[in-house]
Each structure stands twice: as structure tokens, then as C-alpha cells.
C-alpha positions in Angstrom: 92.2 120.4 110.4 92.3 116.8 110.1 87.9 115.6 109.8 86.2 113.0 109.4 86.1 114.1 105.4 89.1 114.2 104.7 90.5 110.6 106.8 87.4 109.4 104.0 89.2 110.7 101.0 92.4 110.0 102.5 91.7 106.2 103.5 90.4 105.9 100.2 93.0 107.4 98.0 95.8 104.8 100.1 93.1 102.1 99.6 93.4 102.8 95.6 96.5 103.2 95.3 97.8 100.4 97.5 95.5 97.5 95.2 96.7 98.8 92.6 99.2 96.5 90.6 103.0 98.2 90.9 106.2 96.7 92.0 105.1 95.7 95.9 102.3 94.0 94.8 103.9 91.8 91.7 106.6 91.3 94.3 104.5 90.1 96.5 102.5 88.4 95.1 105.5 85.8 94.0 107.0 85.8 96.9 103.4 84.3 98.5 104.0 81.8 95.7 107.1 80.3 96.2 107.1 81.0 99.8 103.6 81.0 101.4 102.0 83.9 103.4 103.7 83.1 106.9 106.8 83.8 105.1 106.2 86.3 103.7 105.5 88.6 106.0 108.3 90.0 107.0 108.5 91.8 103.1 104.8 92.6 104.0 105.7 94.7 107.0 108.7 95.9 105.4 106.6 97.9 103.2 104.1 99.9 105.3 107.3 100.6 107.4 109.6 101.4 104.2 106.6 103.7 103.2 105.7 105.7 106.4 109.0 106.8 107.0 108.5 108.1 103.5 105.5 109.8 103.8 106.8 111.8 107.0 110.5 112.5 105.0 108.0 113.8 102.1 105.9 116.0 104.2 108.9 117.4 106.1 109.6 119.0 102.8 111.8 116.0 101.1 108.9 116.4 97.8 111.3 119.6 97.3 113.8 117.6 95.7 112.2 116.2 92.8 111.1 120.2 92.4 114.3 121.7 92.1 116.5 118.0 90.7 113.8 116.5 88.3 116.7 114.1 87.1 116.7 112.5 90.8 113.8 110.5 90.0 114.5 109.8 86.7 117.1 108.0 88.2 115.0 106.1 90.7 113.2 105.4 88.0 116.6 103.5 86.1 116.9 101.6 89.6 113.7 100.5 90.1 113.4 99.4 86.6 116.7 97.2 86.8 116.3 95.1 90.1 112.6 94.1 88.2 114.5 93.1 85.7 116.7 91.6 88.2 114.2 90.0 90.0 112.1 88.5 86.9 115.1 86.6 85.9 115.6 85.0 89.5 112.2 84.3 89.2 112.8 82.2 86.1 113.5 78.3 86.8 113.1 79.2 90.7 110.0 76.4 91.3 112.7 74.2 90.0 112.9 70.4 92.0 117.2 71.7 91.8 116.1 74.5 93.8 113.3 74.3 95.4 115.3 75.0 98.9 117.1 77.9 97.0 116.3 82.1 97.6 114.2 83.9 100.5 111.7 85.9 101.1 112.8 89.7 101.7 113.3 90.6 104.9 111.7 93.7 106.7 114.2 96.1 106.1 115.3 95.2 102.3 111.1 95.9 101.5 111.4 99.1 104.0 114.5 100.7 101.7 113.2 99.5 98.7 110.3 101.8 98.5 113.0 104.4 98.3 113.6 103.9 95.0 109.6 102.7 94.0 108.9 105.4 92.2 104.6 104.6 92.3 105.4 105.0 96.1 107.0 108.4 96.1 104.1 109.3 93.8 101.2 108.4 96.6 103.6 110.4 99.7 103.6 113.7 97.1 100.6 113.6 96.1 100.0 113.5 100.7 101.8 116.2 100.8 100.3 118.2 98.3 96.6 117.1 98.8 95.9 115.4 102.3 97.9 117.2 104.5 96.3 119.2 107.0 98.1 122.0 107.1 96.2 123.8 109.7 97.7 121.0 112.3 100.5 121.0 113.6 103.4 119.6 111.7 103.7 116.7 114.2 99.7 115.5 114.1 99.2 116.4 110.9 102.6 113.5 109.5 101.3 111.5 113.0 97.6 111.2 110.7 98.6 110.8 107.3 101.6 107.9 108.7 99.0 106.3 110.7 96.7 106.2 108.5 98.6 104.6 105.7 99.6 102.3 107.9 96.1 100.9 108.4 95.5 101.0 105.7 98.3 100.0 103.4 99.4 96.5 105.5 96.0 94.5 105.1 95.4 95.9 101.3 98.6 94.6 100.6 98.4 91.6 102.3 95.5 90.2 99.5 98.1 90.3 96.9 100.5 87.4 98.9 97.2 86.3 100.0 96.2 85.4 96.4 100.1 84.0 95.5 100.0 81.9 98.6 96.5 80.6 97.0 98.2 79.5 93.8 100.3 77.2 95.5 98.1 74.6 95.5 97.7 74.6 91.5 101.5 74.8 90.7 102.5 71.2 91.6 103.1 69.4 88.7 107.1 71.0 86.5 104.6 72.0 83.9 102.3 74.9 85.6 105.4 75.5 88.1 107.1 77.0 84.2 104.3 79.0 83.5 103.7 80.2 86.3 107.1 81.5 86.7 107.7 82.9 83.0 104.3 84.2 83.4 105.4 86.3 86.9 108.9 87.1 85.1 107.4 88.8 82.3 104.4 90.7 85.0 108.0 92.0 87.1 109.2 93.0 83.8 106.5 94.8 82.4 105.9 96.5 85.4 110.1 97.4 85.2 108.9 98.8 82.2 105.3 101.1 82.9 107.4 102.9 85.3 110.1 103.5 82.8 108.3 104.8 80.1 105.4 106.5 82.5 
């Protein structure tokens, strides 16, 4: 049964998971810093879009794949790690004057597809399916409840990271600061990838 208590618990869980650092938030901070908040909007829209599809599929039973084939999750971690390493490498020099017009923010479908190799996103989906899904309800009502709640909590929460990155733009006016920020963001992405890999 869907109750206010269940909704409150689910909303609190979503907010905590979406707000804490992870691949999505690291990428949004970097994108907001490099491209600004407005150009990061497709990335921001793509994350909840991909995630609610992921949660819906998990509630339909996709989580069983991880139970029967646990190695799938390991390979997904490696893919996510390699992608974050690639992003970290691309970050170096991305704010330089020579390359300031190069690159682009992620498109919404790219951000959506990234959720399917993002271990943190999978852990959220599996936890929701196993701990917050209202089993007494019709499956379609239950899936609508957990996915719509996710969409409403996810977008404004992760937007804070893009706004944070965008707010930093005014502080990266000189070359030295740009280089420091580039390396810090690259290191953050690499450390996030390593944490995912060894977790």
C-alpha cells in the first residue's frame, strides 16, 4: 500500500542518494563549470529519464540478472571506470584558450544511457525494487509511484551540482586557476572511478 510514510522514506532515500557524490554529480559539476548551466540542461534531463527507465525495468525483474549472473555487475563497473578515466583525460586542457570552443556537453540520450553502466544508479534501482516497492499495489501503479517520485526528487537535487559548477566559472578566469580546476576535476573523476571499481 502506498502511504505517506512510504513516500517520505522513499523521497528521503532518493534525495540522499542523488545528492551524495557519484559519477553523475562529478560529471554535472564539470559540465556546469565548462559549459554553464543552460547548456548542461540536456545532461540534467537525461539522467532522471534514463534512471526512471532503469528503476522501472528493475522493478519488472531485471534485478534477477544480477542475482543469476553477478559477473555482469563487475563488467559494468569496469565500463564505468574506463568511461570516467576517459572523461578525466578529456578534462585536462579542456578549459585552455586553444580548445575553448571544442567539446560539447552530454546530450540527453547519452546521459540516459550512461545510467545503465553506472553502478551507483543500479544500486539505487535495486534497493528501491527490493525495499521500497509497494508490493500490495498493482505492479503498474507501484512502478509509477517509484519512478515518478524518482523523477521529482532527482532533477532538482542533481541540478545543485550543475549550478555549483556553473557558479565556479567566474573563478576560473586566469590560466593558472583553470589548470588547477582541470586537474582537480580530472582527479575527482578518476577517484570516483576507482571507488566504484573497488567497492
